[in-house]
Z-matrix of the N, CA and C atoms (Angstrom, degrees):
N
C 1 1.443
C 2 1.558 1 114.46
N 3 1.204 2 116.81 1 135.38
C 4 1.452 3 119.35 2 -173.60
C 5 1.533 4 106.37 3 -97.57
N 6 1.355 5 115.40 4 130.18
C 7 1.493 6 126.39 5 177.26
C 8 1.553 7 108.35 6 -82.81
N 9 1.214 8 119.47 7 144.59
C 10 1.521 9 123.84 8 166.93
C 11 1.435 10 114.00 9 -62.14
N 12 1.277 11 121.71 10 137.35
C 13 1.551 12 123.89 11 170.23
C 14 1.433 13 106.06 12 -113.99
N 15 1.346 14 110.78 13 155.13
C 16 1.462 15 113.63 14 179.94
C 17 1.540 16 113.60 15 -90.85
N 18 1.338 17 119.53 16 159.12
C 19 1.409 18 118.71 17 178.55
C 20 1.551 19 109.82 18 -64.64
N 21 1.328 20 115.06 19 103.30
C 22 1.349 21 119.02 20 175.43
C 23 1.561 22 109.44 21 -151.15
N 24 1.348 23 118.19 22 169.32
C 25 1.372 24 122.90 23 -173.64
C 26 1.559 25 109.74 24 -70.31
N 27 1.346 26 107.78 25 144.31
C 28 1.582 27 114.27 26 -176.69
C 29 1.500 28 109.49 27 -109.43
N 30 1.289 29 108.44 28 155.52
C 31 1.492 30 117.39 29 166.85
C 32 1.684 31 105.95 30 -123.13
N 33 1.299 32 110.15 31 165.86
C 34 1.494 33 108.97 32 175.75
C 35 1.506 34 112.38 33 -63.99
N 36 1.364 35 117.07 34 -31.02
C 37 1.511 36 121.54 35 177.88
C 38 1.518 37 110.03 36 -63.76
N 39 1.298 38 118.73 37 -44.89
C 40 1.345 39 119.95 38 -175.78
C 41 1.563 40 112.03 39 -64.48
N 42 1.336 41 114.77 40 -37.46
C 43 1.534 42 125.53 41 -174.96
C 44 1.654 43 99.91 42 -65.98
N 45 1.295 44 116.93 43 -57.01
C 46 1.357 45 119.96 44 -174.62
C 47 1.533 46 112.46 45 -58.85
N 48 1.305 47 121.65 46 -36.19
C 49 1.356 48 127.87 47 -172.00
C 50 1.661 49 109.01 48 -78.85
N 51 1.302 50 113.71 49 -46.93
C 52 1.419 51 124.62 50 -163.52
C 53 1.497 52 116.91 51 -105.26
N 54 1.349 53 122.11 52 -10.92
C 55 1.406 54 123.85 53 -175.63
C 56 1.582 55 106.00 54 -108.55
N 57 1.381 56 110.33 55 161.36
C 58 1.522 57 117.94 56 179.67
C 59 1.494 58 103.79 57 -95.82
N 60 1.307 59 116.27 58 143.52
C 61 1.440 60 125.77 59 177.97
C 62 1.490 61 105.04 60 -97.85
N 63 1.442 62 117.12 61 112.29
C 64 1.424 63 123.87 62 179.25
C 65 1.549 64 108.84 63 -131.25
N 66 1.518 65 115.34 64 117.75
C 67 1.295 66 114.94 65 170.54
C 68 1.560 67 118.98 66 55.73
N 69 1.192 68 114.18 67 42.52
C 70 1.555 69 129.25 68 176.32
C 71 1.519 70 108.63 69 68.20
N 72 1.355 71 117.20 70 26.50
C 73 1.469 72 119.20 71 167.75
C 74 1.546 73 112.42 72 -136.17
N 75 1.322 74 119.05 73 144.94
C 76 1.339 75 121.97 74 172.76
C 77 1.608 76 106.31 75 -80.35
N 78 1.192 77 117.99 76 139.12
C 79 1.483 78 124.69 77 -176.93
C 80 1.458 79 116.20 78 -133.72
N 81 1.417 80 114.38 79 133.79
C 82 1.567 81 122.50 80 169.30
C 83 1.508 82 106.59 81 -149.06
N 84 1.316 83 109.51 82 160.20
C 85 1.417 84 119.48 83 170.15
C 86 1.530 85 109.51 84 -99.63
N 87 1.374 86 119.33 85 127.31
C 88 1.388 87 123.49 86 -164.12
C 89 1.606 88 102.81 87 -118.55
N 90 1.359 89 115.71 88 121.55
C 91 1.424 90 118.44 89 179.02
C 92 1.497 91 108.93 90 -81.16
N 93 1.284 92 118.96 91 131.79
C 94 1.408 93 119.87 92 -168.33
C 95 1.582 94 114.19 93 -127.33
N 96 1.402 95 119.88 94 10.22
C 97 1.463 96 120.34 95 167.60
C 98 1.460 97 108.47 96 -160.95
N 99 1.284 98 114.84 97 176.90
C 100 1.462 99 122.76 98 -170.80
C 101 1.593 100 110.12 99 -69.42
N 102 1.303 101 121.21 100 -13.79
C 103 1.391 102 120.06 101 -176.38
C 104 1.565 103 105.58 102 -97.55
N 105 1.314 104 117.96 103 17.73
C 106 1.412 105 123.96 104 178.10
C 107 1.552 106 119.01 105 59.32
N 108 1.368 107 110.45 106 26.21
C 109 1.544 108 119.10 107 173.30
C 110 1.505 109 103.20 108 -71.60
N 111 1.367 110 108.33 109 139.52
C 112 1.560 111 113.22 110 -179.63
C 113 1.552 112 106.27 111 -132.37
N 114 1.310 113 114.37 112 164.41
C 115 1.408 114 127.72 113 172.59
C 116 1.488 115 108.81 114 -122.44
N 117 1.367 116 116.98 115 162.15
C 118 1.484 117 124.68 116 176.53
C 119 1.509 118 106.58 117 -95.32
N 120 1.233 119 115.47 118 117.03
C 121 1.466 120 121.29 119 176.63
C 122 1.568 121 113.90 120 -96.08
N 123 1.250 122 122.41 121 122.08
C 124 1.506 123 129.78 122 174.76
C 125 1.454 124 114.33 123 -111.87
N 126 1.258 125 119.13 124 123.35
C 127 1.359 126 124.35 125 171.49
C 128 1.517 127 111.96 126 -115.48
N 129 1.411 128 118.18 127 110.11
C 130 1.316 129 125.54 128 -174.03
C 131 1.561 130 110.39 129 -64.08
N 132 1.372 131 113.35 130 131.58
C 133 1.476 132 113.91 131 -178.51
C 134 1.554 133 106.32 132 -100.21
N 135 1.336 134 116.26 133 134.46
C 136 1.352 135 121.51 134 178.54
C 137 1.416 136 114.72 135 -102.64
N 138 1.277 137 124.32 136 -168.72
C 139 1.411 138 124.19 137 173.88
C 140 1.494 139 119.17 138 -62.84
N 141 1.307 140 114.73 139 -27.19
C 142 1.434 141 116.50 140 171.55
C 143 1.588 142 116.12 141 -100.45
N 144 1.240 143 113.56 142 20.79
C 145 1.515 144 122.51 143 178.65
C 146 1.530 145 107.58 144 78.80
N 147 1.468 146 112.86 145 -155.08
C 148 1.407 147 117.79 146 178.85
C 149 1.437 148 109.57 147 -71.28
N 150 1.375 149 119.25 148 131.93
C 151 1.466 150 118.18 149 176.99
C 152 1.385 151 109.42 150 -96.87
N 153 1.389 152 112.76 151 152.53
C 154 1.561 153 121.35 152 172.39
C 155 1.544 154 112.02 153 -45.46
N 156 1.346 155 116.18 154 -46.07
C 157 1.469 156 119.79 155 -175.95
C 158 1.550 157 112.29 156 -61.94
N 159 1.315 158 120.53 157 -28.55
C 160 1.421 159 120.58 158 175.30
C 161 1.556 160 114.56 159 -70.51
N 162 1.377 161 115.53 160 -42.58
C 163 1.363 162 113.39 161 171.38
C 164 1.573 163 116.10 162 -65.68
N 165 1.258 164 113.58 163 -32.33
C 166 1.461 165 116.99 164 174.46
C 167 1.487 166 109.37 165 -63.01
N 168 1.314 167 122.77 166 -42.98
C 169 1.403 168 126.63 167 -176.89
C 170 1.473 169 112.24 168 -65.31
N 171 1.405 170 118.28 169 -39.97
C 172 1.545 171 123.78 170 169.50
C 173 1.421 172 109.43 171 -57.33
N 174 1.321 173 116.82 172 -57.50
C 175 1.461 174 124.69 173 -179.31
C 176 1.486 175 108.82 174 -45.68
N 177 1.290 176 120.06 175 -59.61
C 178 1.542 177 120.59 176 178.30
C 179 1.482 178 112.13 177 -59.52
N 180 1.264 179 115.14 178 -37.50
C 181 1.586 180 116.79 179 179.98
C 182 1.627 181 104.76 180 -58.95
N 183 1.384 182 123.43 181 -52.54
C 184 1.414 183 118.64 182 -175.16
C 185 1.469 184 114.08 183 -73.00
N 186 1.327 185 114.94 184 -20.61
C 187 1.541 186 118.63 185 175.34
C 188 1.564 187 107.92 186 -66.43
N 189 1.464 188 115.16 187 -37.93
C 190 1.371 189 116.06 188 -176.51
C 191 1.585 190 112.44 189 -105.17
N 192 1.196 191 117.67 190 13.43
C 193 1.458 192 124.68 191 -173.23
C 194 1.645 193 117.15 192 -51.84
N 195 1.286 194 107.38 193 -40.60
C 196 1.666 195 115.32 194 176.73
C 197 1.538 196 106.44 195 -64.94
N 198 1.209 197 119.29 196 -48.46
C 199 1.575 198 123.52 197 -175.28
C 200 1.585 199 105.75 198 -64.25
N 201 1.372 200 117.52 199 -43.71
C 202 1.498 201 117.17 200 178.53
C 203 1.513 202 107.76 201 -64.72
N 204 1.274 203 122.95 202 -46.12
C 205 1.462 204 126.14 203 -173.71
C 206 1.606 205 107.52 204 -63.06
N 207 1.337 206 115.12 205 -39.57
C 208 1.498 207 115.55 206 175.63
C 209 1.520 208 112.56 207 -58.98
N 210 1.362 209 115.56 208 -47.51
C 211 1.458 210 118.19 209 177.74
C 212 1.469 211 115.77 210 -65.89
N 213 1.249 212 118.27 211 -34.11
C 214 1.500 213 127.04 212 174.80
C 215 1.567 214 107.51 213 -62.50
N 216 1.326 215 116.27 214 -55.49
C 217 1.491 216 119.90 215 174.35
C 218 1.453 217 117.05 216 -51.35
N 219 1.349 218 115.46 217 -42.74
C 220 1.484 219 118.20 218 177.47
C 221 1.482 220 113.17 219 -66.66
N 222 1.300 221 117.73 220 -40.01
C 223 1.500 222 126.13 221 172.11
C 224 1.458 223 111.36 222 -57.17
N 225 1.243 224 119.48 223 -54.64
C 226 1.531 225 127.03 224 177.56
C 227 1.393 226 109.73 225 -54.07
N 228 1.241 227 126.53 226 -39.88
C 229 1.526 228 128.16 227 178.16
C 230 1.483 229 110.93 228 -64.50
N 231 1.299 230 111.18 229 -38.73
C 232 1.566 231 113.14 230 179.04
C 233 1.456 232 112.65 231 -72.37
N 234 1.277 233 121.76 232 -5.25
C 235 1.493 234 124.33 233 -178.56
C 236 1.530 235 113.00 234 -106.61
N 237 1.342 236 113.92 235 -0.31
C 238 1.441 237 115.25 236 179.33
C 239 1.609 238 116.80 237 -52.82
N 240 1.223 239 115.77 238 128.43
C 241 1.528 240 122.97 239 173.54
C 242 1.492 241 108.61 240 -67.30
N 243 1.224 242 121.51 241 171.49
C 244 1.461 243 125.95 242 178.85
C 245 1.451 244 110.22 243 -62.18
N 246 1.350 245 118.90 244 -44.25
C 247 1.537 246 122.42 245 178.66
C 248 1.607 247 112.18 246 -66.85
N 249 1.355 248 109.85 247 -36.47
C 250 1.564 249 115.68 248 174.06
C 251 1.573 250 112.60 249 -64.47
N 252 1.340 251 116.92 250 -34.84
C 253 1.409 252 117.96 251 179.26
C 254 1.422 253 116.64 252 -69.63
N 255 1.382 254 112.39 253 -23.34
C 256 1.479 255 116.54 254 168.74
C 257 1.557 256 116.77 255 -68.19
N 258 1.388 257 115.20 256 -19.34
C 259 1.360 258 125.47 257 -179.44
C 260 1.530 259 109.34 258 -107.27
N 261 1.309 260 118.66 259 11.32
C 262 1.400 261 122.55 260 -176.54
C 263 1.525 262 117.37 261 -48.48
N 264 1.287 263 118.95 262 -43.64
C 265 1.393 264 126.27 263 -177.89
C 266 1.615 265 106.73 264 -57.92
N 267 1.309 266 114.89 265 -56.46
C 268 1.383 267 121.38 266 178.17
C 269 1.556 268 114.30 267 -57.63
N 270 1.259 269 119.18 268 -47.17
C 271 1.456 270 124.62 269 178.92
C 272 1.535 271 107.68 270 -65.60
N 273 1.311 272 121.47 271 -44.18
C 274 1.404 273 117.54 272 -175.21
C 275 1.520 274 112.41 273 -71.38
N 276 1.215 275 119.02 274 -23.71
C 277 1.505 276 124.72 275 176.62
C 278 1.494 277 110.44 276 -75.12
N 279 1.304 278 120.36 277 -10.56
C 280 1.544 279 120.96 278 -177.23
C 281 1.421 280 102.87 279 -91.93
N 282 1.329 281 113.77 280 149.31
C 283 1.512 282 125.40 281 168.43
C 284 1.598 283 99.51 282 -81.93
N 285 1.390 284 104.56 283 158.42
C 286 1.461 285 115.37 284 175.46
C 287 1.580 286 108.47 285 -76.85
N 288 1.321 287 115.82 286 139.11
C 289 1.447 288 116.24 287 175.83
C 290 1.568 289 107.03 288 -99.41
N 291 1.364 290 108.09 289 119.93
C 292 1.589 291 111.90 290 178.14
C 293 1.578 292 103.70 291 -81.10
N 294 1.311 293 116.23 292 125.47
C 295 1.406 294 117.61 293 175.62
C 296 1.445 295 115.03 294 -101.51
N 297 1.332 296 120.47 295 -45.08
C 298 1.471 297 122.15 296 -178.01
C 299 1.579 298 107.35 297 -141.80
N 300 1.382 299 109.84 298 140.00
C 301 1.461 300 120.46 299 170.12
C 302 1.466 301 104.07 300 -120.17
N 303 1.322 302 118.69 301 127.92
C 304 1.554 303 121.49 302 177.22
C 305 1.490 304 102.79 303 -126.20
N 306 1.418 305 113.07 304 130.94
C 307 1.471 306 121.45 305 174.06
C 308 1.498 307 101.57 306 -108.04
N 309 1.421 308 118.73 307 121.45
C 310 1.402 309 123.31 308 -179.14
C 311 1.573 310 112.67 309 -86.53
N 312 1.274 311 113.20 310 175.88
C 313 1.517 312 126.24 311 175.73
C 314 1.404 313 111.81 312 -125.99
N 315 1.387 314 114.73 313 105.89
C 316 1.446 315 122.88 314 169.27
C 317 1.617 316 109.79 315 66.06
N 318 1.340 317 115.79 316 43.39
C 319 1.374 318 119.39 317 168.93
C 320 1.479 319 117.74 318 -99.14
N 321 1.259 320 118.11 319 124.13
C 322 1.408 321 122.14 320 -167.13
C 323 1.598 322 115.82 321 -67.53
N 324 1.315 323 107.68 322 -22.76
C 325 1.548 324 115.79 323 -177.14
C 326 1.598 325 115.80 324 -88.48
N 327 1.349 326 110.78 325 -36.74
C 328 1.457 327 113.42 326 -175.86
C 329 1.486 328 111.24 327 -156.99
N 330 1.401 329 123.24 328 154.13
C 331 1.278 330 126.69 329 -176.35
C 332 1.717 331 109.08 330 -104.14
N 333 1.305 332 112.64 331 -23.64
C 334 1.430 333 119.98 332 -177.83
C 335 1.438 334 112.34 333 -150.75
N 336 1.334 335 113.93 334 146.15
C 337 1.445 336 129.21 335 177.06
C 338 1.593 337 113.47 336 -117.92
N 339 1.421 338 118.00 337 126.67
C 340 1.430 339 114.88 338 167.34
C 341 1.434 340 107.87 339 -117.08
N 342 1.351 341 116.33 340 131.09
C 343 1.435 342 121.91 341 178.52
C 344 1.502 343 106.96 342 -109.19
N 345 1.296 344 118.17 343 122.22
C 346 1.506 345 118.31 344 -178.74
C 347 1.495 346 111.13 345 -149.06
N 348 1.257 347 117.68 346 177.44
C 349 1.495 348 122.22 347 176.94
C 350 1.374 349 117.21 348 172.86
N 351 1.350 350 117.08 349 -170.26
C 352 1.433 351 122.24 350 178.87
C 353 1.576 352 107.66 351 -133.36
N 354 1.331 353 110.64 352 157.80
C 355 1.484 354 115.04 353 -176.95
C 356 1.526 355 105.80 354 -129.98
N 357 1.394 356 113.31 355 144.32
C 358 1.424 357 118.17 356 177.95
C 359 1.509 358 106.12 357 -144.79
N 360 1.390 359 109.90 358 166.51
C 361 1.462 360 117.68 359 179.49
C 362 1.488 361 107.79 360 -86.94
N 363 1.372 362 113.51 361 133.24
C 364 1.556 363 117.70 362 178.03
C 365 1.580 364 103.18 363 -119.21
N 366 1.274 365 113.40 364 136.15
C 367 1.511 366 123.75 365 -178.52
C 368 1.556 367 109.29 366 57.03
N 369 1.266 368 117.22 367 30.74
C 370 1.484 369 120.90 368 178.60
C 371 1.353 370 119.65 369 80.20
N 372 1.294 371 125.67 370 -32.72
C 373 1.421 372 122.62 371 -169.56
C 374 1.485 373 109.78 372 -125.19
N 375 1.395 374 121.21 373 -28.14
C 376 1.444 375 123.71 374 -171.20
C 377 1.602 376 104.68 375 -94.25
N 378 1.230 377 108.87 376 139.37
C 379 1.568 378 120.63 377 176.55
C 380 1.466 379 108.87 378 -94.32
N 381 1.359 380 112.00 379 131.03
C 382 1.480 381 118.68 380 173.01
C 383 1.533 382 112.30 381 -114.53
N 384 1.242 383 117.01 382 138.15
C 385 1.421 384 122.31 383 179.61
C 386 1.551 385 114.44 384 -104.25
N 387 1.262 386 119.77 385 130.56
C 388 1.523 387 115.84 386 175.22
C 389 1.595 388 102.92 387 -110.47
N 390 1.347 389 109.02 388 114.02
C 391 1.447 390 114.73 389 -175.79
C 392 1.493 391 115.32 390 -101.64
N 393 1.202 392 122.46 391 141.75
C 394 1.629 393 129.98 392 -178.17
C 395 1.419 394 107.24 393 -127.63
N 396 1.267 395 110.82 394 124.47
C 397 1.508 396 115.96 395 172.63
C 398 1.521 397 102.98 396 -111.49
N 399 1.533 398 109.61 397 125.67
C 400 1.471 399 118.76 398 178.04
C 401 1.528 400 110.24 399 -115.76
N 402 1.242 401 120.05 400 128.87
C 403 1.470 402 129.06 401 173.18
C 404 1.446 403 108.61 402 -99.81
N 405 1.388 404 115.00 403 141.52
C 406 1.355 405 120.44 404 -178.15
C 407 1.542 406 107.91 405 -138.78
N 408 1.444 407 113.15 406 133.85
C 409 1.471 408 116.08 407 178.10
C 410 1.561 409 106.86 408 -131.85
N 411 1.222 410 118.18 409 134.11
C 412 1.466 411 130.95 410 174.59
C 413 1.603 412 103.95 411 56.89
N 414 1.335 413 120.41 412 38.43
C 415 1.501 414 121.30 413 175.98
C 416 1.514 415 116.15 414 85.50
N 417 1.432 416 113.75 415 -1.83
C 418 1.488 417 118.98 416 179.60
C 419 1.550 418 111.61 417 -110.42
N 420 1.254 419 118.82 418 145.55
C 421 1.471 420 120.93 419 169.67
C 422 1.467 421 109.44 420 -73.56
N 423 1.305 422 109.36 421 122.47
C 424 1.589 423 114.45 422 -177.96
C 425 1.550 424 107.79 423 -97.70
N 426 1.287 425 122.43 424 -44.65
C 427 1.405 426 126.27 425 178.16
C 428 1.488 427 114.62 426 -143.90
N 429 1.322 428 115.82 427 145.36
C 430 1.429 429 124.94 428 173.43
C 431 1.543 430 107.28 429 -133.86
N 432 1.389 431 113.35 430 132.74
C 433 1.427 432 120.80 431 179.93
C 434 1.381 433 112.56 432 -146.01
N 435 1.396 434 115.11 433 129.45
C 436 1.433 435 118.09 434 171.76
C 437 1.516 436 112.18 435 -82.62
N 438 1.325 437 117.68 436 130.61
C 439 1.454 438 119.84 437 -167.24
C 440 1.654 439 107.56 438 -154.34
N 441 1.283 440 107.73 439 153.09
C 442 1.453 441 116.69 440 176.39
C 443 1.577 442 110.41 441 -77.76
N 444 1.309 443 112.62 442 -34.40
C 445 1.516 444 116.00 443 -179.16
C 446 1.554 445 106.34 444 -115.96
N 447 1.365 446 113.09 445 94.22
C 448 1.571 447 116.56 446 -179.94
C 449 1.360 448 117.37 447 -76.20
N 450 1.549 449 120.75 448 3.19
C 451 1.375 450 121.75 449 173.82
C 452 1.584 451 109.54 450 -79.86
N 453 1.393 452 114.09 451 -28.01
C 454 1.553 453 110.88 452 175.63
C 455 1.537 454 115.12 453 -67.24
N 456 1.252 455 112.48 454 149.12
C 457 1.530 456 114.49 455 176.58
C 458 1.398 457 109.58 456 -70.23
N 459 1.322 458 119.53 457 160.13
C 460 1.418 459 124.16 458 178.93
C 461 1.492 460 111.34 459 -78.94
N 462 1.175 461 125.25 460 154.04
C 463 1.585 462 130.25 461 -179.57
C 464 1.634 463 105.06 462 -65.82
N 465 1.277 464 107.17 463 136.49
C 466 1.491 465 107.59 464 176.82
C 467 1.450 466 110.77 465 -102.93
């Protein structure tokens, strides 16, 4: 059973001791706000295990998380469909839900991925999710895309 970890800096030792190893990734649920909302954190394991640059990339990400979330939220607002524009007040009042953070190992395009979004009611009973995949390299947002399948890499 995986216990939740707080949003704090990581070391390779903390990861190896406290995270679960699942399919070549270290995994943990990280609590990121006062309402105990959490995201799934995956750190890809390479042939040399967890690398120092991966924990560095994660630590930089959490240090700049609010700045990233502000930019992602602004991007999301710019992609509203016509029906979502009618629900703009409701959507704009919601905080982004961070769902997944992935720290890669030796990826030439990005070091980190943040998958987040917002959810709203469509036709009164159905819930619709707006997903945004954000790829970060060297502390800078490289790409942001709104997509149905946030597991797929963004177009380069």
